[in-house]
N, CA, C and O atoms as a CHARMM CRD file, in Angstrom:
* protein
*
  368
    1    1 MET  N      0.84000  -1.18100   0.00000 PROA 1      0.00000
    2    1 MET  CA     0.00000   0.00000   0.00000 PROA 1      0.00000
    3    1 MET  C      0.88800   1.24700   0.00000 PROA 1      0.00000
    4    1 MET  O      1.86300   1.32900   0.74700 PROA 1      0.00000
    5    2 GLU  N      0.53900   2.20000  -0.83600 PROA 2      0.00000
    6    2 GLU  CA     1.32900   3.42200  -0.95500 PROA 2      0.00000
    7    2 GLU  C      0.73300   4.55100  -0.11400 PROA 2      0.00000
    8    2 GLU  O     -0.47200   4.59900   0.13500 PROA 2      0.00000
    9    3 THR  N      1.60600   5.44900   0.31200 PROA 3      0.00000
   10    3 THR  CA     1.18200   6.63300   1.03200 PROA 3      0.00000
   11    3 THR  C      2.05700   7.81300   0.62400 PROA 3      0.00000
   12    3 THR  O      3.20900   7.63400   0.22800 PROA 3      0.00000
   13    4 ILE  N      1.51100   8.99900   0.72200 PROA 4      0.00000
   14    4 ILE  CA     2.22500  10.21900   0.34200 PROA 4      0.00000
   15    4 ILE  C      2.83600  10.85200   1.58400 PROA 4      0.00000
   16    4 ILE  O      2.19500  10.94500   2.63100 PROA 4      0.00000
   17    5 ILE  N      4.08400  11.28500   1.45200 PROA 5      0.00000
   18    5 ILE  CA     4.75700  11.98600   2.53900 PROA 5      0.00000
   19    5 ILE  C      5.16900  13.36400   2.04400 PROA 5      0.00000
   20    5 ILE  O      5.98200  13.49200   1.12900 PROA 5      0.00000
   21    6 TRP  N      4.60500  14.37900   2.65200 PROA 6      0.00000
   22    6 TRP  CA     4.98900  15.76200   2.38600 PROA 6      0.00000
   23    6 TRP  C      6.02400  16.14700   3.43400 PROA 6      0.00000
   24    6 TRP  O      5.90600  15.71200   4.58000 PROA 6      0.00000
   25    7 PRO  N      7.02300  16.93600   3.09600 PROA 7      0.00000
   26    7 PRO  CA     8.02700  17.35500   4.08700 PROA 7      0.00000
   27    7 PRO  C      7.42800  18.01400   5.32600 PROA 7      0.00000
   28    7 PRO  O      7.95500  17.86000   6.42800 PROA 7      0.00000
   29    8 VAL  N      6.33900  18.74000   5.15100 PROA 8      0.00000
   30    8 VAL  CA     5.70200  19.43400   6.28100 PROA 8      0.00000
   31    8 VAL  C      5.24800  18.44700   7.36900 PROA 8      0.00000
   32    8 VAL  O      5.14300  18.83000   8.53400 PROA 8      0.00000
   33    9 TYR  N      4.97900  17.18500   7.00900 PROA 9      0.00000
   34    9 TYR  CA     4.50800  16.18900   7.96600 PROA 9      0.00000
   35    9 TYR  C      5.51300  15.95300   9.09600 PROA 9      0.00000
   36    9 TYR  O      5.11900  15.62000  10.21300 PROA 9      0.00000
   37   10 ILE  N      6.81700  16.12500   8.80900 PROA 10     0.00000
   38   10 ILE  CA     7.83700  15.83800   9.82200 PROA 10     0.00000
   39   10 ILE  C      8.67200  17.07400  10.16500 PROA 10     0.00000
   40   10 ILE  O      9.74100  16.94900  10.76100 PROA 10     0.00000
   41   11 ASP  N      8.19800  18.25200   9.79800 PROA 11     0.00000
   42   11 ASP  CA     8.92800  19.50200  10.00800 PROA 11     0.00000
   43   11 ASP  C      8.61100  20.10400  11.38000 PROA 11     0.00000
   44   11 ASP  O      7.47400  20.49600  11.64200 PROA 11     0.00000
   45   12 SER  N      9.61800  20.17500  12.25100 PROA 12     0.00000
   46   12 SER  CA     9.39900  20.67800  13.61000 PROA 12     0.00000
   47   12 SER  C      9.11900  22.18200  13.64700 PROA 12     0.00000
   48   12 SER  O      8.63100  22.69000  14.65700 PROA 12     0.00000
   49   13 THR  N      9.41700  22.89300  12.57500 PROA 13     0.00000
   50   13 THR  CA     9.15200  24.33500  12.54800 PROA 13     0.00000
   51   13 THR  C      7.69700  24.63600  12.20700 PROA 13     0.00000
   52   13 THR  O      7.27200  25.78800  12.28700 PROA 13     0.00000
   53   14 ARG  N      6.93800  23.62800  11.83100 PROA 14     0.00000
   54   14 ARG  CA     5.52400  23.79800  11.48800 PROA 14     0.00000
   55   14 ARG  C      4.64100  23.35600  12.64400 PROA 14     0.00000
   56   14 ARG  O      5.02300  22.49600  13.43800 PROA 14     0.00000
   57   15 SER  N      3.46100  23.94900  12.73100 PROA 15     0.00000
   58   15 SER  CA     2.49900  23.56500  13.76800 PROA 15     0.00000
   59   15 SER  C      1.62300  22.42900  13.23200 PROA 15     0.00000
   60   15 SER  O      1.66600  22.08800  12.05000 PROA 15     0.00000
   61   16 ARG  N      0.84300  21.86700  14.12200 PROA 16     0.00000
   62   16 ARG  CA    -0.11100  20.83000  13.69400 PROA 16     0.00000
   63   16 ARG  C     -1.10300  21.41700  12.68800 PROA 16     0.00000
   64   16 ARG  O     -1.47800  20.75300  11.72100 PROA 16     0.00000
   65   17 ASN  N     -1.52900  22.66900  12.92000 PROA 17     0.00000
   66   17 ASN  CA    -2.45200  23.33100  11.98900 PROA 17     0.00000
   67   17 ASN  C     -1.83900  23.53200  10.61600 PROA 17     0.00000
   68   17 ASN  O     -2.54800  23.53600   9.61000 PROA 17     0.00000
   69   18 GLN  N     -0.52900  23.69700  10.56900 PROA 18     0.00000
   70   18 GLN  CA     0.15400  23.89200   9.28400 PROA 18     0.00000
   71   18 GLN  C      0.44600  22.56300   8.59200 PROA 18     0.00000
   72   18 GLN  O      0.91200  22.55800   7.45300 PROA 18     0.00000
   73   19 GLY  N      0.18300  21.44000   9.25300 PROA 19     0.00000
   74   19 GLY  CA     0.31200  20.15100   8.59400 PROA 19     0.00000
   75   19 GLY  C      1.23000  19.13900   9.24300 PROA 19     0.00000
   76   19 GLY  O      1.30800  18.00600   8.76700 PROA 19     0.00000
   77   20 ARG  N      1.93500  19.49600  10.31800 PROA 20     0.00000
   78   20 ARG  CA     2.82300  18.52700  10.96600 PROA 20     0.00000
   79   20 ARG  C      1.98100  17.39200  11.52500 PROA 20     0.00000
   80   20 ARG  O      0.95600  17.63700  12.16300 PROA 20     0.00000
   81   21 LYS  N      2.40000  16.15200  11.29500 PROA 21     0.00000
   82   21 LYS  CA     1.60600  14.98900  11.70900 PROA 21     0.00000
   83   21 LYS  C      2.16400  14.28600  12.94100 PROA 21     0.00000
   84   21 LYS  O      1.42900  13.57100  13.62200 PROA 21     0.00000
   85   22 ILE  N      3.44900  14.47200  13.24100 PROA 22     0.00000
   86   22 ILE  CA     4.04700  13.75700  14.36600 PROA 22     0.00000
   87   22 ILE  C      4.46200  14.74400  15.45800 PROA 22     0.00000
   88   22 ILE  O      4.55700  15.94800  15.21500 PROA 22     0.00000
   89   23 ALA  N      4.70600  14.22500  16.65600 PROA 23     0.00000
   90   23 ALA  CA     5.09100  15.06600  17.79100 PROA 23     0.00000
   91   23 ALA  C      6.39300  15.80500  17.49800 PROA 23     0.00000
   92   23 ALA  O      7.24000  15.31700  16.75000 PROA 23     0.00000
   93   24 LYS  N      6.54200  16.98500  18.09300 PROA 24     0.00000
   94   24 LYS  CA     7.73900  17.79300  17.87200 PROA 24     0.00000
   95   24 LYS  C      9.00900  17.04800  18.24200 PROA 24     0.00000
   96   24 LYS  O     10.02700  17.19900  17.56800 PROA 24     0.00000
   97   25 LYS  N      8.97100  16.23900  19.31000 PROA 25     0.00000
   98   25 LYS  CA    10.16500  15.51500  19.74900 PROA 25     0.00000
   99   25 LYS  C     10.61500  14.48900  18.70500 PROA 25     0.00000
  100   25 LYS  O     11.79300  14.13500  18.65700 PROA 25     0.00000
  101   26 ASN  N      9.69700  14.01300  17.87700 PROA 26     0.00000
  102   26 ASN  CA    10.03700  13.04500  16.83300 PROA 26     0.00000
  103   26 ASN  C     10.35100  13.70900  15.49200 PROA 26     0.00000
  104   26 ASN  O     10.91600  13.07700  14.59800 PROA 26     0.00000
  105   27 SER  N      9.98600  14.97400  15.35800 PROA 27     0.00000
  106   27 SER  CA    10.14900  15.64400  14.06500 PROA 27     0.00000
  107   27 SER  C     11.52400  16.29900  13.94800 PROA 27     0.00000
  108   27 SER  O     12.27700  16.35500  14.92100 PROA 27     0.00000
  109   28 ILE  N     11.84200  16.78800  12.76400 PROA 28     0.00000
  110   28 ILE  CA    13.13400  17.41900  12.50300 PROA 28     0.00000
  111   28 ILE  C     12.92000  18.79300  11.88800 PROA 28     0.00000
  112   28 ILE  O     11.84600  19.09800  11.36900 PROA 28     0.00000
  113   29 GLN  N     13.95100  19.60800  11.95400 PROA 29     0.00000
  114   29 GLN  CA    13.84200  20.97000  11.45800 PROA 29     0.00000
  115   29 GLN  C     14.08700  21.01300   9.95000 PROA 29     0.00000
  116   29 GLN  O     15.12800  20.57200   9.46400 PROA 29     0.00000
  117   30 GLU  N     13.11700  21.55000   9.22800 PROA 30     0.00000
  118   30 GLU  CA    13.18700  21.78400   7.78900 PROA 30     0.00000
  119   30 GLU  C     13.78100  20.61300   6.99600 PROA 30     0.00000
  120   30 GLU  O     14.87100  20.73600   6.43700 PROA 30     0.00000
  121   31 PRO  N     13.07200  19.48400   6.94600 PROA 31     0.00000
  122   31 PRO  CA    13.57900  18.33900   6.18000 PROA 31     0.00000
  123   31 PRO  C     13.58200  18.63000   4.68200 PROA 31     0.00000
  124   31 PRO  O     12.67500  19.28200   4.16400 PROA 31     0.00000
  125   32 ARG  N     14.59100  18.15000   4.00700 PROA 32     0.00000
  126   32 ARG  CA    14.67800  18.31200   2.56100 PROA 32     0.00000
  127   32 ARG  C     14.16900  17.03900   1.88300 PROA 32     0.00000
  128   32 ARG  O     14.23000  15.94800   2.45100 PROA 32     0.00000
  129   33 LEU  N     13.67300  17.19800   0.67900 PROA 33     0.00000
  130   33 LEU  CA    13.12900  16.07500  -0.08200 PROA 33     0.00000
  131   33 LEU  C     14.17200  14.97400  -0.26200 PROA 33     0.00000
  132   33 LEU  O     13.84900  13.79000  -0.16600 PROA 33     0.00000
  133   34 THR  N     15.41700  15.36000  -0.52300 PROA 34     0.00000
  134   34 THR  CA    16.48000  14.36800  -0.72600 PROA 34     0.00000
  135   34 THR  C     16.72800  13.56600   0.55000 PROA 34     0.00000
  136   34 THR  O     16.98400  12.36400   0.48400 PROA 34     0.00000
  137   35 GLU  N     16.65400  14.22000   1.70500 PROA 35     0.00000
  138   35 GLU  CA    16.84000  13.51300   2.97400 PROA 35     0.00000
  139   35 GLU  C     15.72200  12.50400   3.20500 PROA 35     0.00000
  140   35 GLU  O     15.96700  11.37600   3.63300 PROA 35     0.00000
  141   36 ILE  N     14.50400  12.92000   2.92000 PROA 36     0.00000
  142   36 ILE  CA    13.35300  12.02500   3.10800 PROA 36     0.00000
  143   36 ILE  C     13.46500  10.82500   2.17500 PROA 36     0.00000
  144   36 ILE  O     13.22700   9.68700   2.58100 PROA 36     0.00000
  145   37 SER  N     13.82800  11.08500   0.92700 PROA 37     0.00000
  146   37 SER  CA    13.97100  10.02100  -0.05900 PROA 37     0.00000
  147   37 SER  C     15.06500   9.03500   0.34100 PROA 37     0.00000
  148   37 SER  O     14.88200   7.82200   0.23700 PROA 37     0.00000
  149   38 ARG  N     16.20400   9.56000   0.79800 PROA 38     0.00000
  150   38 ARG  CA    17.32900   8.71100   1.21500 PROA 38     0.00000
  151   38 ARG  C     16.93400   7.85700   2.41900 PROA 38     0.00000
  152   38 ARG  O     17.24400   6.66700   2.46600 PROA 38     0.00000
  153   39 ALA  N     16.25300   8.46000   3.38600 PROA 39     0.00000
  154   39 ALA  CA    15.81600   7.72500   4.57600 PROA 39     0.00000
  155   39 ALA  C     14.81900   6.62700   4.19800 PROA 39     0.00000
  156   39 ALA  O     14.89300   5.51100   4.71200 PROA 39     0.00000
  157   40 ALA  N     13.89300   6.94700   3.30500 PROA 40     0.00000
  158   40 ALA  CA    12.90000   5.96000   2.85900 PROA 40     0.00000
  159   40 ALA  C     13.57800   4.81400   2.10800 PROA 40     0.00000
  160   40 ALA  O     13.18700   3.65500   2.24300 PROA 40     0.00000
  161   41 ARG  N     14.59500   5.14800   1.31900 PROA 41     0.00000
  162   41 ARG  CA    15.34300   4.12000   0.59200 PROA 41     0.00000
  163   41 ARG  C     16.07100   3.20900   1.58300 PROA 41     0.00000
  164   41 ARG  O     16.07700   1.98900   1.41600 PROA 41     0.00000
  165   42 ASN  N     16.68700   3.79800   2.61600 PROA 42     0.00000
  166   42 ASN  CA    17.38200   3.01000   3.64400 PROA 42     0.00000
  167   42 ASN  C     16.42300   2.09900   4.40100 PROA 42     0.00000
  168   42 ASN  O     16.81000   1.02000   4.85100 PROA 42     0.00000
  169   43 LEU  N     15.17400   2.53400   4.54100 PROA 43     0.00000
  170   43 LEU  CA    14.15700   1.73000   5.22200 PROA 43     0.00000
  171   43 LEU  C     13.45600   0.75600   4.26700 PROA 43     0.00000
  172   43 LEU  O     12.52500   0.05300   4.65900 PROA 43     0.00000
  173   44 LYS  N     13.91200   0.72500   3.02200 PROA 44     0.00000
  174   44 LYS  CA    13.36600  -0.16300   1.97700 PROA 44     0.00000
  175   44 LYS  C     11.87600   0.07400   1.73200 PROA 44     0.00000
  176   44 LYS  O     11.08800  -0.86600   1.62800 PROA 44     0.00000
  177   45 LEU  N     11.50700   1.36900   1.64100 PROA 45     0.00000
  178   45 LEU  CA    10.11000   1.74200   1.40700 PROA 45     0.00000
  179   45 LEU  C      9.84400   2.07500  -0.06900 PROA 45     0.00000
  180   45 LEU  O      8.74200   2.49700  -0.42200 PROA 45     0.00000
  181   46 ASN  N     10.83900   1.88800  -0.91500 PROA 46     0.00000
  182   46 ASN  CA    10.67500   2.08000  -2.35800 PROA 46     0.00000
  183   46 ASN  C     10.12300   3.47200  -2.71000 PROA 46     0.00000
  184   46 ASN  O      9.04400   3.57100  -3.29500 PROA 46     0.00000
  185   47 PRO  N     10.85100   4.54700  -2.36100 PROA 47     0.00000
  186   47 PRO  CA    10.31900   5.90500  -2.56100 PROA 47     0.00000
  187   47 PRO  C     10.31000   6.36600  -4.01100 PROA 47     0.00000
  188   47 PRO  O     11.19700   6.02600  -4.79300 PROA 47     0.00000
  189   48 LYS  N      9.29500   7.14200  -4.35300 PROA 48     0.00000
  190   48 LYS  CA     9.21600   7.82700  -5.64900 PROA 48     0.00000
  191   48 LYS  C      9.09300   9.31200  -5.34400 PROA 48     0.00000
  192   48 LYS  O      8.18900   9.72700  -4.61800 PROA 48     0.00000
  193   49 THR  N     10.00100  10.11500  -5.89600 PROA 49     0.00000
  194   49 THR  CA    10.01600  11.54600  -5.62600 PROA 49     0.00000
  195   49 THR  C      9.25000  12.30800  -6.69600 PROA 49     0.00000
  196   49 THR  O      9.41500  12.05900  -7.89000 PROA 49     0.00000
  197   50 GLU  N      8.42000  13.23000  -6.25800 PROA 50     0.00000
  198   50 GLU  CA     7.71000  14.14500  -7.16000 PROA 50     0.00000
  199   50 GLU  C      8.03400  15.55400  -6.67900 PROA 50     0.00000
  200   50 GLU  O      7.34300  16.09000  -5.81200 PROA 50     0.00000
  201   51 ASP  N      9.08300  16.15700  -7.23700 PROA 51     0.00000
  202   51 ASP  CA     9.55000  17.44300  -6.72400 PROA 51     0.00000
  203   51 ASP  C      8.81400  18.65600  -7.27600 PROA 51     0.00000
  204   51 ASP  O      9.10800  19.78600  -6.88700 PROA 51     0.00000
  205   52 ASP  N      7.87400  18.43900  -8.16300 PROA 52     0.00000
  206   52 ASP  CA     7.12300  19.56800  -8.74600 PROA 52     0.00000
  207   52 ASP  C      5.75700  19.77400  -8.08600 PROA 52     0.00000
  208   52 ASP  O      4.92800  20.52500  -8.59900 PROA 52     0.00000
  209   53 LYS  N      5.52100  19.11100  -6.95200 PROA 53     0.00000
  210   53 LYS  CA     4.22400  19.19700  -6.27100 PROA 53     0.00000
  211   53 LYS  C      4.27700  20.19100  -5.12100 PROA 53     0.00000
  212   53 LYS  O      5.34500  20.45600  -4.56900 PROA 53     0.00000
  213   54 SER  N      3.11800  20.74100  -4.76000 PROA 54     0.00000
  214   54 SER  CA     3.00200  21.67500  -3.64400 PROA 54     0.00000
  215   54 SER  C      1.96800  21.16900  -2.65200 PROA 54     0.00000
  216   54 SER  O      0.89000  20.71400  -3.03500 PROA 54     0.00000
  217   55 TYR  N      2.31100  21.25400  -1.36900 PROA 55     0.00000
  218   55 TYR  CA     1.38700  20.84900  -0.31300 PROA 55     0.00000
  219   55 TYR  C      0.14700  21.74900  -0.39400 PROA 55     0.00000
  220   55 TYR  O      0.28700  22.97100  -0.43700 PROA 55     0.00000
  221   56 PRO  N     -1.05400  21.17800  -0.41400 PROA 56     0.00000
  222   56 PRO  CA    -2.26800  21.97800  -0.62200 PROA 56     0.00000
  223   56 PRO  C     -2.45100  23.16700   0.32800 PROA 56     0.00000
  224   56 PRO  O     -2.92500  24.22200  -0.09400 PROA 56     0.00000
  225   57 ARG  N     -2.08300  23.01100   1.60400 PROA 57     0.00000
  226   57 ARG  CA    -2.25400  24.12200   2.54400 PROA 57     0.00000
  227   57 ARG  C     -1.25800  25.25100   2.32400 PROA 57     0.00000
  228   57 ARG  O     -1.50100  26.38700   2.73300 PROA 57     0.00000
  229   58 SER  N     -0.15200  24.94600   1.68700 PROA 58     0.00000
  230   58 SER  CA     0.82500  25.99500   1.34700 PROA 58     0.00000
  231   58 SER  C      1.17000  25.84700  -0.13400 PROA 58     0.00000
  232   58 SER  O      2.31200  25.56300  -0.49700 PROA 58     0.00000
  233   59 TRP  N      0.17200  26.04400  -0.96800 PROA 59     0.00000
  234   59 TRP  CA     0.27500  25.80000  -2.41500 PROA 59     0.00000
  235   59 TRP  C      1.33200  26.66000  -3.08400 PROA 59     0.00000
  236   59 TRP  O      1.81000  26.30300  -4.16100 PROA 59     0.00000
  237   60 TRP  N      1.71500  27.78400  -2.48400 PROA 60     0.00000
  238   60 TRP  CA     2.69200  28.67800  -3.09600 PROA 60     0.00000
  239   60 TRP  C      4.13000  28.17500  -2.90800 PROA 60     0.00000
  240   60 TRP  O      5.03500  28.63100  -3.60700 PROA 60     0.00000
  241   61 GLU  N      4.35100  27.23900  -1.97100 PROA 61     0.00000
  242   61 GLU  CA     5.67900  26.66400  -1.75700 PROA 61     0.00000
  243   61 GLU  C      5.79600  25.37800  -2.56500 PROA 61     0.00000
  244   61 GLU  O      4.96700  24.47800  -2.43300 PROA 61     0.00000
  245   62 ASN  N      6.80400  25.29800  -3.38400 PROA 62     0.00000
  246   62 ASN  CA     7.00900  24.09600  -4.18800 PROA 62     0.00000
  247   62 ASN  C      7.86700  23.12200  -3.38300 PROA 62     0.00000
  248   62 ASN  O      9.07400  23.01700  -3.59900 PROA 62     0.00000
  249   63 SER  N      7.22300  22.40700  -2.44500 PROA 63     0.00000
  250   63 SER  CA     7.95000  21.56000  -1.50200 PROA 63     0.00000
  251   63 SER  C      8.26600  20.16800  -2.04500 PROA 63     0.00000
  252   63 SER  O      9.24300  19.54700  -1.62600 PROA 63     0.00000
  253   64 GLY  N      7.45400  19.67700  -2.96700 PROA 64     0.00000
  254   64 GLY  CA     7.61100  18.31800  -3.46100 PROA 64     0.00000
  255   64 GLY  C      7.01700  17.32500  -2.47800 PROA 64     0.00000
  256   64 GLY  O      6.59700  17.68900  -1.38000 PROA 64     0.00000
  257   65 ARG  N      6.98900  16.05200  -2.89500 PROA 65     0.00000
  258   65 ARG  CA     6.46800  14.99600  -2.03100 PROA 65     0.00000
  259   65 ARG  C      7.11600  13.67300  -2.40000 PROA 65     0.00000
  260   65 ARG  O      7.70600  13.52900  -3.47000 PROA 65     0.00000
  261   66 ILE  N      6.99800  12.71600  -1.50300 PROA 66     0.00000
  262   66 ILE  CA     7.54600  11.38200  -1.71300 PROA 66     0.00000
  263   66 ILE  C      6.39800  10.38800  -1.57000 PROA 66     0.00000
  264   66 ILE  O      5.58500  10.49300  -0.65100 PROA 66     0.00000
  265   67 ILE  N      6.33900   9.43700  -2.47300 PROA 67     0.00000
  266   67 ILE  CA     5.35700   8.35600  -2.37900 PROA 67     0.00000
  267   67 ILE  C      6.12200   7.09800  -1.97800 PROA 67     0.00000
  268   67 ILE  O      7.07700   6.70800  -2.65000 PROA 67     0.00000
  269   68 VAL  N      5.70200   6.46500  -0.88400 PROA 68     0.00000
  270   68 VAL  CA     6.38700   5.26700  -0.39300 PROA 68     0.00000
  271   68 VAL  C      5.40800   4.10800  -0.25100 PROA 68     0.00000
  272   68 VAL  O      4.19800   4.30300  -0.14300 PROA 68     0.00000
  273   69 GLU  N      5.96100   2.90200  -0.25300 PROA 69     0.00000
  274   69 GLU  CA     5.16900   1.70600   0.02400 PROA 69     0.00000
  275   69 GLU  C      5.32000   1.41800   1.51400 PROA 69     0.00000
  276   69 GLU  O      6.39400   1.02300   1.96900 PROA 69     0.00000
  277   70 LYS  N      4.25400   1.61500   2.26400 PROA 70     0.00000
  278   70 LYS  CA     4.36100   1.51600   3.71300 PROA 70     0.00000
  279   70 LYS  C      4.15100   0.10700   4.25600 PROA 70     0.00000
  280   70 LYS  O      4.36400  -0.13100   5.44500 PROA 70     0.00000
  281   71 GLY  N      3.74700  -0.80600   3.42800 PROA 71     0.00000
  282   71 GLY  CA     3.53600  -2.17300   3.89000 PROA 71     0.00000
  283   71 GLY  C      2.44700  -2.23700   4.95100 PROA 71     0.00000
  284   71 GLY  O      1.35900  -1.69100   4.77100 PROA 71     0.00000
  285   72 ASP  N      2.75400  -2.91900   6.07600 PROA 72     0.00000
  286   72 ASP  CA     1.75100  -3.05200   7.13200 PROA 72     0.00000
  287   72 ASP  C      1.92700  -2.03300   8.25200 PROA 72     0.00000
  288   72 ASP  O      1.28300  -2.14100   9.29600 PROA 72     0.00000
  289   73 LEU  N      2.79800  -1.03900   8.04200 PROA 73     0.00000
  290   73 LEU  CA     2.99300   0.02800   9.02500 PROA 73     0.00000
  291   73 LEU  C      1.91900   1.10300   8.86000 PROA 73     0.00000
  292   73 LEU  O      1.36700   1.28400   7.77400 PROA 73     0.00000
  293   74 SER  N      1.63200   1.81400   9.95300 PROA 74     0.00000
  294   74 SER  CA     0.72500   2.95100   9.83700 PROA 74     0.00000
  295   74 SER  C      1.50200   4.13500   9.27800 PROA 74     0.00000
  296   74 SER  O      2.73300   4.12700   9.28900 PROA 74     0.00000
  297   75 LYS  N      0.80900   5.13600   8.79700 PROA 75     0.00000
  298   75 LYS  CA     1.45900   6.31600   8.23700 PROA 75     0.00000
  299   75 LYS  C      2.31700   7.01100   9.29200 PROA 75     0.00000
  300   75 LYS  O      3.43200   7.44600   9.00200 PROA 75     0.00000
  301   76 ILE  N      1.80200   7.11400  10.50800 PROA 76     0.00000
  302   76 ILE  CA     2.54400   7.77000  11.59600 PROA 76     0.00000
  303   76 ILE  C      3.83500   7.00700  11.89400 PROA 76     0.00000
  304   76 ILE  O      4.88100   7.62500  12.09600 PROA 76     0.00000
  305   77 GLU  N      3.77700   5.67700  11.92500 PROA 77     0.00000
  306   77 GLU  CA     4.98400   4.86800  12.16300 PROA 77     0.00000
  307   77 GLU  C      6.02300   5.11500  11.08400 PROA 77     0.00000
  308   77 GLU  O      7.21300   5.23100  11.37800 PROA 77     0.00000
  309   78 VAL  N      5.58000   5.19500   9.83500 PROA 78     0.00000
  310   78 VAL  CA     6.49500   5.46700   8.72200 PROA 78     0.00000
  311   78 VAL  C      7.13700   6.84000   8.88800 PROA 78     0.00000
  312   78 VAL  O      8.34500   6.98600   8.70200 PROA 78     0.00000
  313   79 LEU  N      6.33700   7.84500   9.23700 PROA 79     0.00000
  314   79 LEU  CA     6.86400   9.20000   9.41200 PROA 79     0.00000
  315   79 LEU  C      7.89400   9.25700  10.53500 PROA 79     0.00000
  316   79 LEU  O      8.92300   9.91800  10.39300 PROA 79     0.00000
  317   80 ILE  N      7.63600   8.57700  11.64400 PROA 80     0.00000
  318   80 ILE  CA     8.57200   8.57900  12.77500 PROA 80     0.00000
  319   80 ILE  C      9.87000   7.86800  12.39000 PROA 80     0.00000
  320   80 ILE  O     10.95500   8.32900  12.74200 PROA 80     0.00000
  321   81 LYS  N      9.76500   6.75400  11.67300 PROA 81     0.00000
  322   81 LYS  CA    10.96600   6.02500  11.24900 PROA 81     0.00000
  323   81 LYS  C     11.81100   6.87400  10.29300 PROA 81     0.00000
  324   81 LYS  O     13.03300   6.92700  10.42500 PROA 81     0.00000
  325   82 ILE  N     11.16800   7.52400   9.34900 PROA 82     0.00000
  326   82 ILE  CA    11.89400   8.37300   8.39800 PROA 82     0.00000
  327   82 ILE  C     12.55700   9.52700   9.13100 PROA 82     0.00000
  328   82 ILE  O     13.71900   9.84300   8.87800 PROA 82     0.00000
  329   83 SER  N     11.82900  10.14900  10.03000 PROA 83     0.00000
  330   83 SER  CA    12.36800  11.26700  10.79100 PROA 83     0.00000
  331   83 SER  C     13.58100  10.84300  11.62000 PROA 83     0.00000
  332   83 SER  O     14.58000  11.56000  11.66700 PROA 83     0.00000
  333   84 SER  N     13.49900   9.69200  12.26800 PROA 84     0.00000
  334   84 SER  CA    14.63200   9.24200  13.08500 PROA 84     0.00000
  335   84 SER  C     15.83800   8.88400  12.21700 PROA 84     0.00000
  336   84 SER  O     16.97700   9.10400  12.63000 PROA 84     0.00000
  337   85 LYS  N     15.60800   8.34100  11.03300 PROA 85     0.00000
  338   85 LYS  CA    16.70800   8.05900  10.10400 PROA 85     0.00000
  339   85 LYS  C     17.41400   9.34500   9.69400 PROA 85     0.00000
  340   85 LYS  O     18.64200   9.38900   9.62200 PROA 85     0.00000
  341   86 ILE  N     16.63700  10.38900   9.42600 PROA 86     0.00000
  342   86 ILE  CA    17.22200  11.67800   9.04200 PROA 86     0.00000
  343   86 ILE  C     18.01400  12.25400  10.21700 PROA 86     0.00000
  344   86 ILE  O     19.09100  12.81600  10.01800 PROA 86     0.00000
  345   87 LYS  N     17.49000  12.12100  11.43800 PROA 87     0.00000
  346   87 LYS  CA    18.21500  12.59500  12.62800 PROA 87     0.00000
  347   87 LYS  C     19.57200  11.90300  12.72800 PROA 87     0.00000
  348   87 LYS  O     20.58900  12.54500  12.99000 PROA 87     0.00000
  349   88 GLU  N     19.57500  10.57800  12.51600 PROA 88     0.00000
  350   88 GLU  CA    20.82900   9.81100  12.55200 PROA 88     0.00000
  351   88 GLU  C     21.81600  10.32400  11.51500 PROA 88     0.00000
  352   88 GLU  O     22.99300  10.52100  11.81400 PROA 88     0.00000
  353   89 SER  N     21.33500  10.54000  10.29600 PROA 89     0.00000
  354   89 SER  CA    22.23800  10.96000   9.22400 PROA 89     0.00000
  355   89 SER  C     22.76300  12.37700   9.43900 PROA 89     0.00000
  356   89 SER  O     23.87000  12.69500   9.00200 PROA 89     0.00000
  357   90 ARG  N     21.98600  13.23100  10.10500 PROA 90     0.00000
  358   90 ARG  CA    22.43600  14.59700  10.37200 PROA 90     0.00000
  359   90 ARG  C     23.50700  14.63600  11.46700 PROA 90     0.00000
  360   90 ARG  O     24.31100  15.56800  11.51300 PROA 90     0.00000
  361   91 LYS  N     23.52200  13.64400  12.33600 PROA 91     0.00000
  362   91 LYS  CA    24.51300  13.59600  13.41600 PROA 91     0.00000
  363   91 LYS  C     25.91300  13.25200  12.91100 PROA 91     0.00000
  364   91 LYS  O     26.91500  13.58900  13.54200 PROA 91     0.00000
  365   92 LYS  N     25.96500  12.57800  11.76900 PROA 92     0.00000
  366   92 LYS  CA    27.26000  12.12600  11.23900 PROA 92     0.00000
  367   92 LYS  C     28.08700  13.26700  10.72300 PROA 92     0.00000
  368   92 LYS  O     29.20200  13.05600  10.24500 PROA 92     0.00000
C-alpha cells in the first residue's frame, strides 16, 4: 500500500495546523526532499520523488512529495521512522 509523505509532515518548525503529523520531539527541522527520499530508501520503502508538487495548505511553496510503500505500518509509524533516520544521518 502506498502513502504520500509531504516534508511538512515531519517539520518541527511547522504547527499541527500547518500540517505537521508527528510530535515535535520526533520531528526534525526543515527536512529536505532528498533527505526524506534517502531515509525511505534506507528503510526499503521504495520511494518515488515528485519534486514539482506543492502541499495543498501551502500551495505557493514548491515543496515536493515522496510516495512510499508503507507495507503493514501505519502512516505515523512510517513518518517517525523516516524522521529518526534523518536525525541519525544529520549527526554524522
